[in-house]
C-alpha positions as CSV (number, residue, x, y, z in Angstrom):
1,M,51.0,-24.9,95.0
2,E,49.2,-27.9,96.0
3,N,46.9,-29.7,93.9
4,Q,43.1,-29.4,94.5
5,P,41.4,-31.8,96.0
6,K,39.3,-34.4,93.8
7,N,35.9,-33.6,93.8
8,I,33.8,-36.6,94.2
9,L,29.9,-37.5,94.2
10,I,28.5,-40.9,95.7
11,C,25.6,-42.4,94.0
12,E,24.7,-45.3,95.8
13,D,21.5,-46.2,97.9
14,H,22.0,-47.9,100.9
15,Q,23.3,-45.2,103.9
16,I,25.9,-48.0,104.7
17,V,27.6,-48.0,101.9
18,I,27.6,-44.3,101.5
19,D,28.6,-43.4,105.4
20,G,31.7,-45.7,104.5
21,L,32.7,-44.5,101.5
22,V,32.8,-41.3,103.6
23,S,34.2,-42.2,106.2
24,I,37.1,-43.2,103.9
25,F,37.4,-40.8,102.4
26,K,37.4,-38.3,105.5
27,N,41.2,-38.6,106.3
28,Q,42.4,-38.0,102.7
29,K,43.6,-35.0,100.8
30,D,43.6,-35.9,97.5
31,F,39.6,-36.1,97.5
32,N,36.7,-34.3,98.1
33,V,33.5,-36.0,99.4
34,L,30.8,-33.3,98.0
35,G,27.7,-35.5,98.9
36,Y,25.9,-38.3,98.1
37,V,22.4,-39.3,95.6
38,K,20.0,-42.3,96.4
39,D,18.1,-42.2,93.5
40,G,19.1,-42.4,89.9
41,K,16.6,-39.9,87.9
42,D,18.3,-36.9,90.0
43,V,21.7,-37.8,89.1
44,L,22.3,-35.9,86.5
45,S,20.6,-32.7,87.8
46,K,23.2,-33.1,91.0
47,V,25.8,-34.2,88.3
48,K,24.8,-30.7,86.5
49,N,24.7,-28.8,90.3
50,D,28.0,-29.4,91.5
51,N,29.9,-30.1,89.3
52,P,32.1,-33.3,90.2
53,D,35.8,-34.3,89.0
54,I,34.9,-38.6,90.0
55,L,31.9,-40.6,90.2
56,L,31.1,-43.4,92.4
57,L,28.3,-45.1,90.0
58,D,26.3,-47.9,91.7
59,L,24.9,-49.6,88.7
60,N,21.6,-50.2,91.0
61,L,20.1,-47.6,91.7
62,P,15.8,-46.6,92.1
63,N,14.4,-45.3,89.5
64,K,17.8,-46.0,86.8
65,N,20.5,-47.8,86.0
66,G,23.7,-47.2,86.1
67,L,24.7,-47.6,82.7
68,D,22.6,-45.4,81.7
69,I,23.6,-42.8,83.8
70,L,26.9,-43.6,82.7
71,N,25.3,-42.7,79.6
72,E,24.0,-40.0,80.7
73,V,26.9,-38.5,82.8
74,K,29.7,-39.2,79.6
75,L,26.4,-36.9,77.4
76,Y,26.7,-34.2,80.0
77,N,30.5,-33.9,80.1
78,S,33.1,-36.9,79.3
79,E,35.1,-35.5,81.0
80,I,34.0,-36.2,84.1
81,K,36.0,-40.2,85.9
82,V,32.7,-42.6,86.3
83,V,34.0,-45.5,88.5
84,I,30.7,-48.2,89.2
85,L,31.0,-49.6,92.4
86,T,28.8,-52.8,92.3
87,M,28.5,-55.9,94.0
88,Y,27.7,-57.1,90.2
89,N,30.9,-59.2,89.1
90,K,30.1,-60.4,85.1
91,E,32.6,-59.8,82.9
92,S,29.8,-59.2,80.2
93,I,28.6,-55.7,82.1
94,V,32.1,-54.3,82.8
95,K,32.3,-54.8,78.9
96,K,29.2,-52.9,78.7
97,V,31.1,-50.2,81.1
98,K,34.1,-49.6,78.9
99,Q,31.7,-50.0,76.4
100,C,30.1,-47.0,77.3
101,G,33.0,-45.1,78.2
102,G,33.3,-45.8,82.5
103,D,36.6,-45.0,83.8
104,G,37.0,-48.0,86.6
105,F,34.8,-51.0,88.1
106,L,35.5,-52.4,91.2
107,L,33.3,-54.7,93.5
108,K,31.4,-53.5,96.7
109,N,33.9,-56.1,98.8
110,C,37.2,-54.2,97.7
111,S,39.6,-52.8,99.8
112,S,40.0,-48.8,100.7
113,D,43.3,-49.4,100.1
114,D,42.4,-50.3,95.7
115,L,38.9,-47.8,96.0
116,L,42.1,-45.2,96.4
117,R,44.3,-46.7,93.9
118,A,41.0,-46.5,91.9
119,L,41.2,-43.1,91.7
120,D,44.2,-42.7,91.7
121,S,44.6,-44.5,89.0
122,V,41.5,-42.6,86.8
123,S,43.0,-38.7,87.8
124,E,45.8,-38.9,85.8
125,K,43.4,-40.6,82.7
126,K,45.5,-44.1,82.9
127,T,43.9,-47.0,81.1
128,F,40.4,-48.0,82.6
129,Y,41.0,-49.7,85.8
130,V,39.8,-53.0,87.2
131,G,39.6,-53.6,90.8
132,K,40.7,-57.1,92.1
133,G,38.1,-59.6,92.1
134,V,36.8,-58.5,88.9
135,N,35.3,-60.9,86.5
136,N,37.3,-60.0,83.8
137,S,39.5,-61.2,81.2
138,I,40.8,-59.5,79.2
139,E,42.5,-58.1,81.6
140,E,44.2,-61.5,83.2
141,S,45.2,-61.7,79.5
142,D,46.9,-58.9,79.9
143,G,50.3,-61.3,78.7
144,F,49.3,-60.2,75.7
145,T,50.2,-57.5,75.5
146,E,52.6,-57.9,76.8
147,K,53.8,-60.2,74.1
148,I,53.9,-57.8,71.4
149,K,55.0,-55.6,73.7
150,L,52.6,-52.6,73.9
151,T,53.5,-49.7,76.4
152,R,51.1,-48.2,78.6
153,R,50.9,-45.1,76.7
154,E,50.3,-47.4,73.3
155,K,47.1,-49.2,75.3
156,E,46.0,-46.0,76.4
157,I,46.2,-44.7,72.3
158,I,44.1,-47.3,71.2
159,A,41.6,-47.4,73.5
160,E,41.0,-43.5,72.3
161,L,41.3,-44.5,68.8
162,V,38.3,-47.8,68.8
163,K,36.2,-45.1,71.1
164,G,36.8,-43.0,67.5
165,Y,38.6,-40.1,68.8
166,N,41.7,-38.2,65.8
167,V,44.7,-37.3,67.0
168,P,44.0,-33.9,68.1
169,Q,41.4,-35.4,70.7
170,I,43.8,-37.7,71.6
171,A,46.8,-34.9,72.2
172,E,44.1,-33.2,74.5
173,S,42.6,-35.5,76.0
174,L,46.0,-37.1,77.6
175,Y,47.8,-34.0,78.2
176,I,50.9,-34.7,75.1
177,S,51.9,-33.3,71.7
178,P,49.5,-34.3,68.8
179,Y,53.6,-35.4,67.1
180,T,54.1,-37.0,69.5
181,V,50.4,-39.4,69.2
182,E,51.5,-39.8,65.4
183,T,54.4,-42.0,66.8
184,H,52.5,-44.1,68.7
185,K,50.0,-44.3,66.2
186,K,52.5,-45.9,63.6
187,N,54.0,-47.8,66.6
188,I,51.1,-49.2,67.4
189,F,49.6,-49.7,63.8
190,K,53.5,-51.5,62.7
191,K,53.7,-53.5,65.7
192,L,49.7,-55.1,65.0
193,N,50.8,-55.3,61.2
194,I,47.5,-53.4,60.7
195,H,47.1,-50.1,58.1
196,N,44.3,-48.2,59.7
197,S,41.7,-47.5,61.9
198,I,39.0,-49.9,60.9
199,D,41.9,-52.9,61.1
200,L,42.8,-51.6,64.7
201,I,39.1,-51.8,65.6
202,T,38.5,-55.5,63.7
203,F,42.3,-56.4,66.0
204,V,40.6,-54.9,69.4
205,N,36.9,-56.7,69.0
206,D,38.6,-60.0,67.6
207,N,41.0,-60.2,70.9
208,N,39.3,-58.9,72.9
209,L,40.9,-55.9,74.0
210,F,39.6,-52.7,75.2
211,T,35.9,-53.1,74.8
């Protein structure tokens, strides 16, 4: 049985951008566009009505900014994937989007291939997706995590732990067993030479990882 397409809601106030996105998804069997919202104050009600899997969200919408919308949507349903699509290319904004629970960050001049990769990635519950050209030294300095041999799964679990999620919640989120999460957690603590979650949060903040 084939997987059902992921339903996308576009939050964007420029019709030419909306038309371009709709055109990209038109022949994509993995994604289905539910519609679009142009006014920030209408996004949450549209989300509640349409129940999308993915929100493509501009940061600069009339009447409400994208970060406030991101917070509202994640508070309503944390399972909805929110990918920012913007012209604002500032590292501080990328960090803020991560802190608010966003799932990806793309620039509006990205390629259609990068857009589709981002949506595939967040759909599979991978770590925060950063598009090409985004000003984000955390992702660019990923050689640090390579140096200490963190695996992709370990980085996913670190990202969940620093959000305050416990082992059962992480297991459910990543579709793995609590035992597997606990094993990864022990390995992470050993690799980073830390002893508890407070040490982990301190390490993440000190090294600008996932925050």
